[in-house]
C-alpha positions as CSV (number, residue, x, y, z in Angstrom):
1,M,-29.5,0.9,13.9
2,K,-27.0,0.8,16.7
3,S,-24.8,3.8,17.5
4,Q,-21.0,3.5,17.3
5,K,-21.0,3.7,21.1
6,Q,-23.5,0.9,21.4
7,R,-21.4,-1.2,19.1
8,M,-18.2,-0.4,21.0
9,L,-19.7,-1.4,24.4
10,Q,-21.1,-4.6,23.0
11,G,-17.8,-5.7,21.6
12,E,-18.7,-5.3,17.9
13,L,-16.6,-3.5,15.3
14,Y,-17.0,0.3,15.5
15,M,-15.4,3.5,14.4
16,A,-13.6,5.4,17.2
17,N,-13.8,8.7,15.3
18,D,-17.6,8.9,15.9
19,P,-18.5,12.4,17.1
20,D,-20.3,11.2,20.2
21,L,-17.3,9.0,21.2
22,K,-15.0,11.9,20.5
23,Q,-17.0,14.0,23.0
24,D,-16.8,11.3,25.6
25,F,-13.1,11.0,24.9
26,A,-12.6,14.7,25.5
27,R,-14.5,14.6,28.7
28,C,-12.2,11.9,30.0
29,R,-9.1,13.8,29.0
30,Q,-10.3,16.8,30.9
31,L,-11.0,14.9,34.1
32,M,-7.8,12.9,33.8
33,R,-5.8,16.1,33.5
34,Q,-7.6,17.5,36.6
35,F,-6.9,14.4,38.6
36,N,-3.2,14.0,37.5
37,Q,-2.5,17.6,38.3
38,S,-4.4,17.6,41.6
39,S,-2.6,18.2,45.0
40,E,-1.5,15.4,47.1
41,I,-2.9,17.1,50.1
42,D,-6.4,17.5,48.7
43,L,-7.6,13.9,48.8
44,E,-11.3,14.9,48.9
45,D,-10.9,16.6,45.5
46,R,-9.1,13.6,44.0
47,T,-11.8,11.3,45.2
48,R,-14.5,13.6,43.8
49,I,-12.8,13.6,40.4
50,L,-12.5,9.9,40.3
51,K,-16.1,9.4,41.2
52,E,-17.0,11.7,38.3
53,L,-14.6,10.0,35.9
54,F,-15.5,6.4,36.6
55,G,-18.9,5.0,35.8
56,K,-19.4,3.5,39.2
57,T,-17.3,3.4,42.4
58,G,-17.5,2.2,46.0
59,E,-17.5,4.8,48.8
60,Y,-13.8,4.5,49.4
61,L,-11.1,4.4,46.7
62,Y,-7.5,5.7,46.3
63,V,-5.6,6.0,43.0
64,E,-2.1,7.5,42.7
65,P,-1.4,9.7,39.7
66,N,-0.8,9.3,36.9
67,L,-4.0,7.5,35.7
68,K,-4.8,7.0,32.1
69,C,-8.0,5.7,30.5
70,D,-10.0,6.1,27.3
71,Y,-13.4,7.0,28.6
72,G,-13.5,6.4,32.3
73,S,-17.3,6.0,32.3
74,N,-16.9,2.3,31.3
75,I,-14.9,1.5,34.5
76,S,-16.6,0.2,37.6
77,V,-14.7,-0.3,40.8
78,G,-15.9,-1.7,44.1
79,N,-15.3,-0.4,47.7
80,Y,-11.7,0.1,48.9
81,F,-10.1,0.0,45.5
82,Y,-6.4,1.0,45.4
83,A,-4.2,1.6,42.4
84,N,-0.6,2.5,42.6
85,F,1.3,4.9,40.2
86,D,0.8,4.9,36.4
87,C,-2.3,2.7,36.1
88,I,-3.7,2.4,32.6
89,M,-7.2,1.2,31.9
90,L,-8.3,1.3,28.3
91,D,-12.1,1.0,28.7
92,V,-13.6,0.8,25.2
93,C,-15.6,-2.2,26.8
94,P,-16.6,-2.4,30.4
95,I,-13.9,-3.0,33.1
96,T,-15.5,-4.3,36.2
97,I,-13.4,-4.5,39.4
98,G,-14.7,-5.9,42.7
99,D,-14.3,-4.9,46.3
100,E,-10.9,-4.5,48.1
101,V,-8.8,-4.9,45.0
102,M,-5.2,-3.7,45.0
103,F,-3.0,-2.8,41.9
104,G,0.7,-2.4,42.0
105,P,2.4,0.3,40.0
106,R,2.0,0.4,36.2
107,V,-0.8,-2.2,36.0
108,S,-2.4,-2.1,32.6
109,I,-5.9,-3.3,31.7
110,F,-6.7,-3.4,28.0
111,T,-10.2,-4.0,26.6
112,A,-9.3,-2.5,23.3
113,S,-8.3,-4.6,20.3
114,H,-7.9,-4.4,16.5
115,P,-8.6,-6.8,13.6
116,L,-5.8,-9.2,12.6
117,D,-6.3,-8.4,8.9
118,A,-4.2,-5.4,8.0
119,D,-6.6,-3.9,5.5
120,V,-9.5,-4.0,7.9
121,R,-7.3,-2.7,10.7
122,I,-6.1,0.4,8.8
123,S,-9.6,1.2,7.8
124,G,-10.1,2.4,11.4
125,L,-12.4,-0.3,12.6
126,E,-11.8,-1.4,16.2
127,F,-13.4,-3.7,18.8
128,G,-13.0,-4.6,22.4
129,K,-13.8,-7.3,25.0
130,P,-14.7,-6.7,28.6
131,V,-12.5,-7.4,31.6
132,V,-13.7,-8.6,35.0
133,I,-11.7,-8.7,38.2
134,G,-13.2,-10.2,41.3
135,D,-13.1,-9.3,45.0
136,K,-9.9,-9.1,47.0
137,V,-7.5,-9.5,44.1
138,W,-3.9,-8.3,44.2
139,I,-2.3,-7.5,40.9
140,G,1.5,-7.0,41.0
141,G,3.4,-4.2,39.4
142,G,3.7,-4.1,35.6
143,A,1.1,-6.8,35.0
144,I,-0.9,-6.6,31.8
145,I,-4.5,-7.8,31.7
146,N,-5.6,-8.4,28.1
147,P,-9.1,-8.1,26.5
148,G,-11.8,-10.6,27.5
149,V,-10.0,-11.8,30.7
150,T,-11.8,-12.7,33.9
151,I,-9.8,-13.0,37.2
152,G,-11.5,-14.7,40.0
153,D,-11.9,-13.7,43.7
154,N,-8.9,-13.7,46.0
155,C,-6.3,-14.2,43.2
156,V,-2.7,-12.9,43.3
157,I,-1.2,-12.0,39.9
158,G,2.6,-11.8,39.9
159,S,4.5,-8.7,38.8
160,G,5.1,-8.5,35.1
161,A,2.5,-11.1,34.2
162,V,0.8,-11.0,30.8
163,V,-2.7,-12.3,31.5
164,T,-4.3,-13.7,28.3
165,K,-6.7,-16.2,29.7
166,D,-9.2,-16.4,32.6
167,I,-7.6,-17.1,36.1
168,P,-9.7,-19.2,38.5
169,E,-10.4,-17.8,42.0
170,N,-8.1,-18.5,45.0
171,T,-5.0,-19.0,42.9
172,I,-1.5,-17.5,42.4
173,A,-0.7,-16.9,38.8
174,A,2.3,-15.4,37.1
175,G,4.4,-15.4,33.9
176,N,4.2,-14.5,30.2
177,P,1.8,-15.9,29.2
178,C,0.3,-15.9,32.7
179,R,-0.4,-19.3,34.2
180,V,-1.7,-20.6,37.5
181,I,1.3,-21.5,39.8
182,R,-0.7,-23.0,42.6
183,P,-3.9,-22.5,44.7
184,I,-3.9,-20.3,47.8
185,T,-4.4,-22.8,50.6
186,S,-5.5,-23.0,54.2
187,E,-1.8,-23.3,55.1
188,D,-1.2,-19.9,53.5
189,K,-4.0,-18.4,55.5
190,A,-2.7,-19.9,58.8
191,Y,0.8,-18.6,58.1
192,W,-0.3,-15.1,57.5
193,E,-2.8,-15.1,60.3
194,K,0.1,-16.1,62.6
195,E,2.3,-13.3,61.2
196,R,-0.4,-10.7,61.7
197,Q,-0.8,-11.9,65.3
198,L,2.9,-11.6,65.9
199,Y,2.8,-8.0,64.5
200,Q,-0.2,-7.1,66.8
201,D,1.5,-8.6,69.8
202,S,4.6,-6.5,69.1
203,L,2.7,-3.2,69.4
């Protein structure tokens, strides 16, 4: 027989008031409190707490307080992950984030969901769907990533977007519901390479 935690992580109906899950939940709350109350001048301590909180991290990461998550241990972030203020990641199912990903302020990732039928919903049964974010993705401030979504490599997600479906790699997407606006092209790359060169030449 599967445990409630196994059911949760596999996207099946489960009961969140399970004693083992409550223990994991409490551990997360303690580490979140330590992180959110940590000193801005003690970056080593902040990084240590994040590496203890998250299930897996790259060597380098930076998150601005406040950070909120359900368990933390179901979050995996790649190298050079950055999240601005007030990030929320509800990780009842795995949240997998690639390398060199940037979050604007108040980005929210939700894997948690509830049954549509009211009687089943109020019984306490819940479920979730995993979220995957590829490498070198930039998610604008206030964006919401819903359960089950995959965002491909190199995407830009506009501020305030509500992402309900998968977003293909190398695209710009925005809106509510979020939709692909256009691909990121070689012309975009050439423009920004030129801008970077102008910046470097000005130093």
